ROVEXLO-851460 format. One line per field, with one value per residue: x, y, z of N, C-alpha, C in turn; residue in three letters; residue number from 1. Coordinates in Angstrom, 3 decimals, decimal comma. Layout:
n.east = X_...
n.north = Y_...
n.up = Z_...
ca.east = X_...
ca.north = Y_...
ca.up = Z_...
c.east = X_...
c.north = Y_...
c.up = Z_...
r = ala_...
k = NUM_...
% end
This chain:
n.east = 17,467_15,417_13,136_13,227_12,916_10,360_8,846_9,223_7,933_5,362_4,797_4,846_2,686_0,591_0,657_0,007_-2,585_-3,863_-3,659_-5,192_-7,666_-8,225_-8,318_-10,520_-12,570_-12,495_-13,213_-15,847_-17,052_-16,704_-18,272_-20,789_-21,116_-21,122_-23,450_-25,342_-25,050_-25,791_-28,454_-29,468_-29,112_-30,886_-33,289_-33,388_-33,900_-36,240_-38,061_-38,951_-40,258_-39,073_-36,726_-33,766_-33,128_-30,680_-30,397_-32,562_-31,795_-29,509_-30,555_-32,154_-30,393_-29,310_-27,620_-29,674_-30,014_-28,148_-29,131_-31,688_-31,010_-29,575_-30,949_-33,678_-35,443_-35,798_-35,428_-34,265_-33,779_-33,584_-35,630_-36,623_-36,367_-37,656_-37,896_-40,248_-42,722_-45,164_-47,083_-47,440_-45,894_-43,715_-41,323_-39,395_-40,352_-39,208_-39,912_-40,058_-39,596_-39,348_-38,212_-38,582_-37,876_-40,146_-39,544_-38,320_-40,296_-42,338_-41,006_-39,999_-38,519_-39,357_-39,168_-40,454_-42,128_-42,771_-42,611_-43,693_-42,725_-43,917_-42,977_-42,813_-40,605_-39,965_-38,234_-37,470_-37,105_-36,768_-35,872_-33,857_-33,667_-34,578_-37,838_-40,456_-43,448_-45,323_-46,137_-46,403_-47,069_-47,133_-47,983_-47,056_-46,920_-44,180_-42,145_-39,539_-36,413_-35,027_-36,552_-36,807_-38,875_-41,170_-42,343_-43,801_-44,678_-43,677_-44,236_-44,151_-46,620_-48,611_-51,706_-54,130_-53,276_-52,661_-50,361_-49,491_-47,883_-48,628_-48,170_-47,887_-48,292_-47,765_-48,106_-46,982_-48,247_-47,230_-47,224_-49,032_-51,107_-50,527_-51,511_-52,061_-51,985_-52,880_-52,400_-52,682_-50,628_-51,436_-51,861_-54,368_-57,057_-55,339_-53,281_-50,934_-51,917_-53,136_-54,905_-57,374_-58,902_-62,425_-63,989_-66,158_-65,436_-67,102_-67,517_-65,190_-65,254_-67,478_-66,469_-64,859_-62,400_-59,317_-56,843_-53,481_-53,338_-52,248_-50,713_-50,684_-49,843_-51,786_-52,186_-52,575_-54,435_-55,057_-54,467_-55,829_-55,440_-56,562_-56,744_-59,788_-61,554_-63,568_-66,291_-65,027_-62,580_-59,097_-56,194_-54,115_-55,231_-57,210_-60,327_-61,885_-61,079_-59,571_-59,844_-60,168_-59,703_-60,172_-58,987_-59,478_-57,974_-59,482_-58,612_-59,646_-60,598_-60,384_-61,819_-63,756_-63,557_-63,898_-64,720_-63,865_-63,910_-61,654_-61,404
n.north = 21,004_22,367_20,987_21,523_24,299_24,448_23,287_25,150_27,368_26,370_26,210_28,935_29,911_28,519_29,595_32,278_31,923_30,956_33,178_35,045_33,758_33,699_36,438_37,302_35,822_36,885_39,523_39,187_38,169_40,382_42,277_41,088_41,106_43,873_44,491_43,229_44,719_47,262_46,740_46,136_48,609_50,110_48,896_49,581_52,307_52,561_50,509_49,893_47,787_45,483_45,127_43,493_41,143_41,732_44,441_45,534_44,990_46,555_49,132_49,168_48,878_51,281_53,915_54,896_56,366_58,453_59,681_60,576_62,355_64,291_65,071_65,342_67,159_65,883_66,336_65,580_62,770_59,591_56,964_54,367_52,243_50,475_48,087_47,458_46,244_48,278_49,076_47,007_46,693_45,097_46,228_47,419_49,866_52,315_52,581_54,877_56,234_59,168_61,474_64,512_67,702_70,423_73,047_74,944_75,321_76,648_78,843_79,103_77,698_74,420_71,844_69,362_69,003_67,361_65,877_63,060_61,586_59,857_58,318_57,382_56,336_56,319_55,043_56,898_55,991_57,318_59,904_59,075_59,182_59,328_59,869_61,342_59,573_59,353_61,100_61,932_63,781_63,810_65,637_65,770_65,523_64,563_62,738_61,895_62,912_61,691_60,140_57,427_54,651_55,973_55,231_52,223_50,088_49,153_47,715_45,501_44,018_41,783_42,066_41,328_39,537_40,266_40,753_43,308_45,203_46,236_48,787_48,766_51,008_52,128_54,572_55,778_57,812_60,312_60,202_58,600_57,080_55,755_55,829_54,594_55,402_54,137_53,001_51,927_52,013_51,998_50,884_52,219_52,924_53,647_55,073_55,714_55,721_56,703_54,461_54,241_52,797_52,869_53,210_54,806_57,166_56,677_53,949_52,822_53,936_52,704_50,179_50,312_51,555_52,959_53,645_52,244_50,429_47,884_46,919_44,387_41,789_39,139_36,235_37,545_39,391_42,518_42,936_44,552_45,190_45,848_46,780_46,451_48,937_49,263_51,218_53,371_52,101_52,375_53,830_52,035_49,552_47,883_46,136_44,738_42,733_41,766_43,384_42,330_43,225_42,511_43,369_43,489_44,037_44,737_45,450_47,878_49,116_49,119_46,578_45,635_42,500_40,793_40,791_40,421_39,673_38,732_37,309
n.up = -94,789_-96,008_-95,138_-92,414_-92,416_-93,497_-91,470_-89,444_-90,556_-90,599_-87,861_-87,187_-88,698_-87,451_-84,863_-85,402_-86,408_-84,108_-82,381_-83,804_-83,730_-80,952_-80,475_-82,064_-80,838_-78,236_-78,790_-79,720_-77,396_-75,696_-77,041_-76,823_-74,042_-73,544_-74,897_-73,294_-70,921_-71,850_-72,494_-69,962_-68,709_-70,217_-69,526_-66,840_-66,977_-68,507_-67,941_-65,047_-63,709_-64,597_-63,272_-62,153_-59,461_-58,300_-58,955_-57,554_-54,912_-54,778_-54,889_-52,560_-50,450_-49,955_-48,177_-46,075_-43,748_-43,968_-46,259_-45,378_-43,301_-44,663_-47,038_-46,476_-44,153_-41,224_-38,616_-35,309_-34,544_-36,010_-35,568_-36,371_-39,272_-42,033_-44,719_-47,318_-49,642_-50,348_-52,249_-54,044_-56,384_-56,598_-55,915_-53,312_-50,892_-48,473_-45,141_-42,418_-39,102_-37,251_-34,680_-33,066_-31,498_-30,723_-30,184_-31,901_-33,817_-32,375_-31,456_-28,905_-25,936_-25,431_-23,605_-23,402_-25,534_-28,439_-31,748_-33,568_-36,554_-39,305_-42,227_-45,753_-48,226_-51,718_-54,554_-57,407_-60,618_-63,019_-62,326_-60,741_-57,920_-54,397_-52,986_-50,979_-50,504_-48,662_-45,733_-42,439_-39,550_-36,030_-33,318_-29,882_-26,309_-24,448_-22,139_-22,548_-23,823_-25,761_-27,380_-27,142_-26,598_-27,245_-29,703_-29,964_-31,491_-34,668_-37,202_-39,987_-41,901_-43,865_-43,780_-45,087_-46,973_-49,696_-51,025_-50,703_-48,449_-45,071_-42,579_-39,162_-36,555_-33,293_-30,760_-27,717_-25,151_-22,699_-19,064_-16,298_-17,192_-19,561_-22,237_-25,488_-28,808_-32,020_-35,424_-38,864_-41,788_-45,106_-48,547_-50,187_-52,347_-54,446_-53,237_-50,577_-47,261_-43,961_-41,908_-39,540_-36,589_-36,314_-34,064_-31,706_-29,018_-26,860_-26,940_-25,873_-23,349_-22,255_-22,046_-19,875_-20,163_-19,269_-20,163_-20,305_-22,391_-24,703_-27,802_-30,227_-32,644_-33,664_-35,278_-37,802_-37,024_-35,421_-32,154_-29,446_-26,108_-22,762_-19,263_-17,437_-15,889_-13,113_-11,734_-9,282_-9,004_-8,309_-9,966_-9,852_-9,452_-11,190_-11,379_-13,131_-14,897_-18,064_-21,146_-24,496_-27,822_-31,214_-34,301_-37,825_-40,979_-43,974_-46,455_-47,068_-44,731_-41,092_-39,246_-36,469_-35,321_-33,149_-29,666_-26,312_-22,791_-20,325_-17,198
ca.east = 17,244_14,096_12,099_13,257_12,314_8,916_8,254_9,220_6,862_4,093_4,612_4,531_1,305_-0,315_0,600_-0,758_-3,991_-4,356_-3,806_-6,349_-8,870_-8,471_-8,681_-11,900_-13,469_-12,544_-13,979_-17,269_-17,509_-16,768_-19,427_-21,986_-21,210_-21,551_-24,852_-26,155_-24,992_-26,608_-29,848_-29,852_-29,235_-32,117_-34,432_-33,415_-34,458_-37,536_-38,973_-38,592_-40,843_-38,217_-35,448_-33,260_-33,019_-29,446_-30,655_-33,447_-31,013_-28,594_-31,341_-32,707_-29,353_-28,790_-27,411_-30,874_-29,856_-27,453_-30,058_-32,717_-30,439_-29,031_-31,852_-35,011_-35,318_-36,669_-35,180_-33,153_-33,459_-34,252_-35,841_-36,759_-36,578_-37,878_-38,179_-41,384_-43,457_-46,475_-48,040_-47,597_-45,185_-42,567_-40,140_-39,578_-40,224_-38,587_-40,707_-39,231_-40,222_-38,374_-38,658_-37,860_-38,424_-40,956_-39,195_-38,060_-41,570_-43,107_-40,195_-39,671_-37,990_-40,370_-38,359_-41,216_-43,023_-42,107_-43,443_-43,259_-42,974_-43,917_-42,876_-42,441_-39,808_-39,974_-37,181_-37,921_-36,079_-36,504_-35,057_-32,782_-33,588_-35,643_-38,794_-41,513_-44,781_-46,210_-45,481_-47,387_-46,461_-48,047_-47,441_-47,403_-46,086_-43,539_-41,156_-38,198_-35,771_-34,330_-37,516_-36,887_-40,108_-42,332_-42,950_-43,687_-44,874_-43,334_-44,188_-44,609_-47,464_-49,600_-52,867_-55,157_-52,623_-52,800_-48,996_-49,202_-47,624_-49,129_-47,289_-48,576_-47,559_-48,418_-47,355_-47,372_-48,201_-46,602_-48,169_-49,227_-52,168_-49,968_-52,401_-51,383_-52,746_-52,302_-52,998_-51,878_-50,379_-51,756_-52,106_-55,819_-57,484_-54,166_-52,341_-50,579_-52,609_-53,371_-56,198_-57,585_-60,135_-63,497_-64,860_-66,306_-64,875_-68,079_-67,337_-64,124_-65,705_-68,391_-65,671_-64,039_-61,048_-58,642_-55,451_-52,704_-53,593_-51,104_-51,058_-49,875_-50,387_-52,109_-52,804_-52,962_-55,347_-54,454_-55,073_-55,692_-55,919_-56,416_-57,458_-61,132_-61,753_-64,932_-66,493_-64,385_-61,243_-57,951_-55,376_-53,215_-55,872_-58,462_-60,948_-62,847_-60,500_-58,852_-60,615_-59,443_-60,367_-59,461_-59,309_-59,029_-57,916_-60,083_-58,149_-60,186_-60,784_-60,217_-63,113_-63,714_-64,049_-64,220_-64,494_-64,090_-63,292_-61,157_-61,214
ca.north = 22,378_22,793_20,419_22,263_25,616_24,259_23,044_26,437_28,179_25,793_26,623_30,372_30,063_27,993_30,576_33,437_31,521_30,881_34,555_35,655_33,104_34,212_37,852_37,412_35,318_37,880_40,684_38,823_38,101_41,758_42,946_40,494_41,602_45,270_44,516_42,906_45,875_48,327_46,352_46,284_50,045_50,566_48,431_50,356_53,630_52,568_49,472_49,596_46,541_44,385_45,176_42,237_41,108_42,434_45,874_45,889_45,002_47,690_50,313_49,124_48,912_52,643_54,437_55,711_57,338_59,618_60,359_61,276_63,462_65,313_65,547_65,629_67,675_65,138_66,722_65,121_61,359_58,566_55,874_53,082_52,194_49,115_48,005_46,610_46,634_48,737_49,283_45,813_46,726_44,206_47,021_47,824_51,221_52,379_53,266_55,338_57,093_60,040_62,105_65,776_68,697_71,447_74,382_75,836_75,636_77,595_80,010_79,142_76,424_73,492_70,633_68,123_69,003_66,684_65,325_61,816_61,670_58,586_58,586_56,293_56,798_55,472_55,418_57,303_55,499_58,304_60,955_58,406_59,746_58,962_60,929_60,983_59,296_59,459_61,885_62,297_64,237_63,813_66,381_65,182_65,869_63,330_63,005_61,525_63,793_60,876_59,482_56,001_54,237_56,694_54,360_50,870_49,144_49,613_46,359_45,287_42,823_41,742_41,631_40,699_38,599_40,712_41,054_44,706_45,229_47,327_49,180_49,017_51,957_52,564_55,644_55,902_59,164_60,375_60,139_57,301_56,330_54,909_55,741_54,302_55,550_53,259_53,054_51,252_52,743_51,009_51,356_52,156_53,900_54,035_55,933_55,270_56,586_56,194_53,841_54,154_52,144_53,870_53,093_56,079_57,232_56,090_52,500_52,511_54,316_51,652_48,985_50,549_51,901_54,068_53,614_51,012_49,486_47,395_46,536_43,284_41,110_37,745_35,562_38,582_40,337_43,480_42,747_45,623_44,738_46,828_46,414_47,026_49,652_49,382_52,479_53,414_51,499_53,286_53,629_50,896_48,270_47,611_44,904_44,213_41,772_42,317_43,458_42,032_43,618_41,972_44,128_42,934_44,965_44,042_46,074_49,244_49,678_48,237_46,079_44,918_41,140_40,071_41,502_39,519_40,036_37,589_37,643
ca.up = -94,370_-96,452_-94,258_-91,127_-92,658_-93,680_-90,145_-88,724_-91,157_-90,143_-86,467_-87,175_-89,208_-86,424_-83,768_-85,896_-86,480_-82,734_-81,869_-84,482_-83,215_-79,591_-80,574_-82,573_-79,795_-77,157_-79,260_-79,748_-76,011_-75,199_-77,648_-76,241_-72,668_-73,622_-75,319_-72,121_-70,019_-72,434_-72,380_-68,561_-68,435_-70,855_-68,743_-65,614_-67,227_-69,160_-67,468_-63,662_-63,237_-65,033_-62,558_-61,622_-58,005_-57,933_-59,044_-56,450_-53,680_-54,809_-54,554_-51,219_-49,425_-49,900_-46,826_-45,938_-42,663_-44,515_-47,177_-44,618_-42,541_-45,553_-48,080_-45,956_-42,795_-40,324_-37,237_-34,499_-34,362_-36,794_-34,626_-37,037_-40,713_-42,527_-46,146_-47,675_-50,847_-49,891_-53,335_-54,843_-57,672_-56,434_-55,586_-51,928_-50,389_-47,148_-44,124_-41,305_-38,104_-36,591_-33,440_-32,940_-30,580_-31,379_-29,692_-33,028_-34,461_-31,568_-31,143_-27,483_-25,469_-24,929_-23,432_-23,450_-26,693_-29,551_-32,808_-34,214_-37,991_-40,010_-43,659_-46,660_-49,355_-52,909_-55,482_-58,731_-61,527_-64,055_-61,720_-60,013_-56,574_-53,468_-52,682_-50,033_-51,033_-47,509_-44,692_-41,421_-38,306_-34,895_-32,190_-28,607_-25,157_-24,012_-21,101_-22,977_-24,802_-26,750_-28,254_-26,875_-25,948_-27,753_-30,712_-29,416_-32,595_-36,017_-37,730_-41,356_-41,995_-44,940_-43,009_-45,923_-47,895_-51,087_-51,466_-50,413_-47,015_-44,237_-41,477_-37,900_-35,703_-32,054_-30,098_-26,311_-24,591_-21,379_-17,948_-15,656_-17,866_-20,601_-23,398_-26,753_-30,040_-33,033_-36,756_-39,874_-43,030_-46,131_-49,908_-50,404_-53,365_-55,246_-52,512_-49,235_-46,307_-42,611_-41,639_-38,097_-36,158_-36,356_-32,895_-30,983_-27,659_-25,932_-26,940_-24,925_-22,004_-21,797_-21,775_-18,692_-20,603_-18,591_-20,587_-20,105_-23,479_-25,462_-29,165_-30,735_-33,815_-33,373_-36,432_-38,775_-36,407_-34,493_-30,839_-28,464_-24,797_-21,680_-18,042_-17,305_-14,624_-12,629_-10,991_-7,971_-9,018_-8,377_-11,151_-9,660_-9,147_-11,904_-10,889_-14,118_-15,833_-19,219_-22,388_-25,729_-29,070_-32,371_-35,505_-39,095_-42,111_-45,115_-47,684_-47,122_-43,397_-39,951_-38,786_-35,204_-35,559_-31,922_-28,407_-25,189_-21,509_-19,563_-15,785
c.east = 15,846_13,008_12,062_12,619_10,814_8,201_8,143_8,104_5,492_3,767_4,187_3,086_0,298_-0,470_-0,220_-2,239_-4,618_-4,603_-5,026_-7,644_-9,238_-8,926_-10,108_-12,891_-13,616_-13,353_-15,473_-17,840_-17,661_-18,003_-20,734_-22,212_-21,691_-23,005_-25,757_-26,190_-25,871_-28,084_-30,342_-30,032_-30,518_-33,323_-34,524_-34,113_-35,905_-38,532_-38,628_-39,125_-39,941_-36,848_-35,043_-33,209_-31,782_-29,673_-31,543_-32,660_-30,067_-29,327_-31,713_-31,664_-28,645_-28,615_-28,530_-30,754_-29,190_-28,374_-31,085_-32,157_-29,958_-30,109_-33,263_-34,870_-36,279_-36,349_-34,064_-32,805_-34,275_-34,388_-35,852_-36,787_-36,735_-38,248_-39,353_-42,012_-44,880_-47,507_-48,146_-46,894_-43,906_-41,257_-40,354_-39,468_-39,533_-39,467_-39,785_-40,093_-39,116_-39,030_-37,891_-38,628_-39,110_-40,617_-39,006_-39,356_-42,326_-42,298_-39,881_-39,244_-39,100_-39,713_-39,132_-42,211_-42,277_-43,121_-42,833_-43,644_-42,849_-43,926_-42,529_-41,763_-39,884_-38,908_-37,781_-36,827_-35,797_-35,577_-33,844_-32,560_-34,759_-36,562_-39,860_-42,821_-45,808_-45,456_-46,534_-46,671_-47,516_-47,384_-47,929_-46,480_-45,497_-42,389_-39,717_-37,653_-35,042_-35,272_-37,667_-38,171_-41,337_-43,076_-42,731_-43,931_-44,496_-43,119_-44,797_-45,372_-48,333_-50,887_-53,890_-54,580_-52,811_-51,464_-48,658_-49,060_-48,294_-48,141_-48,137_-47,710_-48,384_-47,492_-47,882_-47,243_-47,507_-47,671_-48,359_-50,279_-51,661_-50,877_-51,584_-52,358_-52,090_-53,070_-52,167_-51,713_-50,526_-51,994_-53,593_-56,208_-56,294_-53,260_-52,086_-51,178_-52,763_-54,788_-56,316_-58,842_-61,210_-64,455_-64,956_-65,705_-65,794_-67,930_-66,294_-64,530_-66,620_-67,643_-64,781_-62,600_-60,513_-57,165_-54,819_-52,968_-52,287_-51,601_-50,129_-50,558_-50,562_-52,835_-53,375_-54,098_-54,539_-55,190_-54,776_-56,253_-55,675_-57,182_-58,799_-61,275_-63,237_-65,085_-65,865_-63,014_-60,163_-57,094_-54,495_-53,918_-57,211_-59,010_-61,818_-62,294_-59,752_-59,726_-59,703_-60,296_-59,515_-59,932_-58,717_-59,018_-58,401_-59,650_-58,619_-60,246_-60,489_-61,583_-62,913_-64,362_-64,528_-63,898_-64,803_-63,363_-62,881_-60,860_-59,867
c.north = 22,848_22,263_21,135_23,633_25,513_24,042_24,332_27,328_27,690_26,229_28,085_30,597_29,606_28,987_31,786_33,117_31,475_32,265_35,221_35,077_33,613_35,658_38,049_36,944_36,303_39,087_40,394_38,741_39,487_42,465_42,417_40,998_43,043_45,376_44,206_44,069_47,000_48,012_46,508_47,752_50,591_50,153_49,179_51,684_53,566_51,564_49,059_48,256_45,356_44,388_43,792_42,305_41,855_43,937_46,336_45,989_46,185_48,979_50,322_49,060_50,265_53,081_55,425_56,715_58,617_60,401_61,186_62,510_64,602_65,932_65,875_66,035_66,938_65,435_65,940_63,638_60,468_57,333_54,502_53,277_50,732_49,167_47,073_47,130_46,992_48,815_48,114_45,811_45,885_44,946_47,620_49,337_51,155_53,207_53,693_56,100_57,888_60,780_63,410_66,765_69,832_72,871_75,368_76,252_76,724_78,818_80,175_77,745_75,586_72,118_69,326_68,074_68,457_66,304_64,020_61,920_60,288_58,881_57,341_56,896_55,797_55,975_55,712_56,944_56,461_59,410_60,390_59,020_59,255_60,154_60,429_60,725_59,274_60,171_62,342_62,653_64,282_64,527_65,768_65,727_64,576_63,646_62,756_62,502_63,011_60,202_57,999_55,664_54,908_55,880_52,916_49,791_49,827_48,339_46,284_43,964_42,926_41,187_40,875_39,845_38,976_41,116_42,543_44,818_46,422_47,566_49,481_49,908_52,225_53,535_55,804_57,341_59,128_60,266_58,723_56,466_55,416_54,734_55,511_54,507_54,666_53,381_52,177_52,197_51,724_51,686_51,131_53,255_54,503_55,050_55,354_56,241_55,901_55,633_53,678_53,344_53,216_53,785_54,429_56,006_56,553_54,572_52,099_52,857_53,249_50,367_49,159_50,886_53,112_54,113_52,258_49,979_49,088_46,868_45,410_42,670_39,633_37,157_36,559_39,480_41,310_43,346_43,946_45,113_45,804_46,347_47,139_47,640_49,720_50,705_52,394_52,781_52,583_52,924_52,381_49,553_48,081_46,231_44,202_43,209_42,478_42,248_43,187_42,429_43,118_42,684_43,442_44,019_44,224_44,603_47,497_49,894_48,638_47,866_45,335_43,549_40,460_40,924_40,541_40,035_38,751_38,030_37,123
c.up = -94,743_-95,518_-92,913_-91,283_-92,839_-92,354_-89,340_-89,236_-90,705_-88,710_-86,392_-87,620_-88,154_-85,275_-84,171_-85,935_-85,094_-82,151_-82,476_-83,935_-81,830_-79,629_-81,027_-81,524_-78,655_-77,548_-79,250_-78,329_-75,412_-75,736_-77,057_-74,817_-72,653_-74,017_-74,139_-71,150_-70,538_-72,294_-70,951_-68,211_-69,019_-70,034_-67,425_-65,824_-67,694_-68,585_-66,047_-63,170_-63,568_-64,352_-62,063_-60,102_-57,532_-57,940_-57,894_-55,152_-53,623_-54,426_-53,077_-50,114_-49,394_-48,444_-46,516_-44,802_-43,179_-45,439_-46,408_-43,921_-43,437_-46,439_-47,600_-44,494_-41,880_-38,862_-36,583_-34,644_-35,294_-35,913_-35,295_-38,547_-41,114_-44,002_-46,396_-48,956_-50,444_-51,012_-54,308_-56,181_-57,660_-56,212_-54,195_-51,737_-49,018_-46,219_-42,982_-40,311_-37,420_-35,434_-33,272_-32,052_-31,339_-30,939_-30,838_-33,713_-33,709_-31,143_-29,677_-27,044_-24,849_-24,767_-23,581_-24,612_-27,903_-30,626_-33,290_-35,681_-38,619_-41,506_-44,442_-47,882_-50,504_-53,875_-56,856_-59,735_-62,680_-63,531_-60,983_-58,632_-55,736_-53,245_-51,727_-50,778_-49,908_-46,404_-43,696_-40,129_-37,206_-33,723_-30,883_-27,522_-24,624_-23,073_-21,563_-24,001_-25,886_-27,735_-27,986_-26,107_-26,497_-28,806_-30,276_-30,456_-33,896_-36,822_-39,127_-41,419_-43,243_-44,332_-43,859_-47,047_-49,365_-51,701_-51,388_-48,901_-46,345_-43,090_-40,252_-37,025_-34,458_-31,331_-28,684_-25,843_-23,237_-20,297_-17,440_-16,357_-18,953_-21,792_-24,670_-27,916_-31,092_-34,341_-37,674_-41,062_-44,155_-47,476_-50,220_-51,391_-54,104_-54,566_-51,130_-48,230_-44,956_-42,516_-40,123_-37,793_-36,001_-35,175_-32,158_-29,582_-26,651_-25,844_-25,906_-23,498_-21,417_-21,445_-20,540_-19,021_-19,852_-18,978_-20,362_-21,203_-24,168_-26,807_-29,600_-31,960_-33,480_-34,574_-37,447_-38,293_-35,558_-33,174_-29,960_-27,147_-23,741_-20,456_-17,964_-15,915_-14,307_-11,879_-9,599_-7,936_-9,059_-9,588_-11,053_-9,708_-9,869_-11,519_-11,936_-15,102_-16,964_-20,466_-23,583_-26,930_-30,233_-33,642_-36,739_-40,162_-43,352_-46,464_-47,850_-45,755_-42,332_-39,395_-37,470_-35,393_-34,279_-30,709_-27,270_-23,950_-20,808_-18,139_-15,280
r = met_arg_ser_lys_gly_gly_phe_thr_leu_phe_ile_ile_ile_ala_ile_val_ala_leu_val_val_ser_val_gly_val_gly_gly_phe_leu_met_phe_arg_glu_lys_asn_ala_arg_val_ser_gln_glu_ser_leu_ser_leu_gln_glu_ser_pro_ile_lys_leu_thr_glu_glu_ser_lys_asn_arg_val_asn_thr_leu_asp_ile_glu_lys_phe_leu_asn_val_asp_ile_asp_ile_gly_glu_thr_leu_leu_phe_lys_lys_glu_ala_asp_phe_asp_gly_asp_glu_ile_lys_glu_ile_ala_phe_val_ser_phe_tyr_asn_leu_ser_glu_lys_tyr_gly_glu_tyr_arg_pro_tyr_asp_phe_ala_ala_arg_val_gly_ile_leu_lys_phe_asn_tyr_gln_lys_lys_glu_trp_gly_leu_val_phe_asp_asp_lys_lys_glu_leu_val_tyr_glu_ser_lys_ser_gly_lys_gly_ile_val_glu_asn_phe_glu_ile_val_asp_phe_asn_gln_asp_lys_lys_lys_glu_leu_leu_val_ser_ile_arg_ser_ser_gly_thr_gly_gly_tyr_arg_ser_trp_phe_ile_val_ala_phe_val_asp_asn_lys_ile_gln_ile_ile_lys_arg_ser_leu_pro_thr_glu_phe_tyr_glu_glu_lys_gly_phe_glu_gly_his_asn_thr_ile_ser_ile_val_asp_asn_phe_ile_gln_glu_glu_phe_pro_val_tyr_leu_pro_gly_asp_ser_asn_cys_cys_pro_gln_gly_gly_thr_gln_tyr_leu_tyr_phe_lys_phe_asp_gly_leu_gln_leu_val_leu_glu_lys_ser_glu_val_lys_lys
k = 1_2_3_4_5_6_7_8_9_10_11_12_13_14_15_16_17_18_19_20_21_22_23_24_25_26_27_28_29_30_31_32_33_34_35_36_37_38_39_40_41_42_43_44_45_46_47_48_49_50_51_52_53_54_55_56_57_58_59_60_61_62_63_64_65_66_67_68_69_70_71_72_73_74_75_76_77_78_79_80_81_82_83_84_85_86_87_88_89_90_91_92_93_94_95_96_97_98_99_100_101_102_103_104_105_106_107_108_109_110_111_112_113_114_115_116_117_118_119_120_121_122_123_124_125_126_127_128_129_130_131_132_133_134_135_136_137_138_139_140_141_142_143_144_145_146_147_148_149_150_151_152_153_154_155_156_157_158_159_160_161_162_163_164_165_166_167_168_169_170_171_172_173_174_175_176_177_178_179_180_181_182_183_184_185_186_187_188_189_190_191_192_193_194_195_196_197_198_199_200_201_202_203_204_205_206_207_208_209_210_211_212_213_214_215_216_217_218_219_220_221_222_223_224_225_226_227_228_229_230_231_232_233_234_235_236_237_238_239_240_241_242_243_244_245_246_247_248_249_250_251_252_253_254_255_256_257_258_259_260_261_262_263
% end
């Protein structure tokens, strides 16, 4: 009987030891996990540059349409949105373009007067909220009430390979001429700003420019092409070939690198 009782006591002691061991191990694992969570929370608040990829993705997959429509008055229609790191801090900003009617601004019904708005949002980790770091509005007359076709280029490119992205935007006006204005949005002089080509109007007039220009990206150059109108040409039938202009962004400005006409 004694040997049986001793064996039973041994089993009980072994079970108690196992429970204590598991309990202590679980507690240590829990404490270590909490320490990691606390450290991550601290880094989120105090050191935004050290954000993990998971944290970056969580921020950048925010329902931005809802945010824009609720928290920032951008008007009727959000046309495009894209994510990119514009200032080189390894954290993506969100670029957007919207389109809205100007009747309310002028206090009268203007069915064809609209504005295109280009903006960039950045997440503030101290305030834990999004805010505008760039905002530009362009008023124009346009035939479409939906905004479709008004913005033809909304492209993210690193033109000068400095790990700071640029945004190429082109906007088409109404009318048979099909004039397209274009610019890039870039981080220059420690701020995000619009950079435009600096060619005078006379330059285009001398090239036989009458509209119908298109904008594209070719080997990190911005290519602008348009038909060349000779004196006396009708709008339908330009006879001077096609003009190609190649612009390069050097980190500060847009520079015309090459100009050629192809018949």
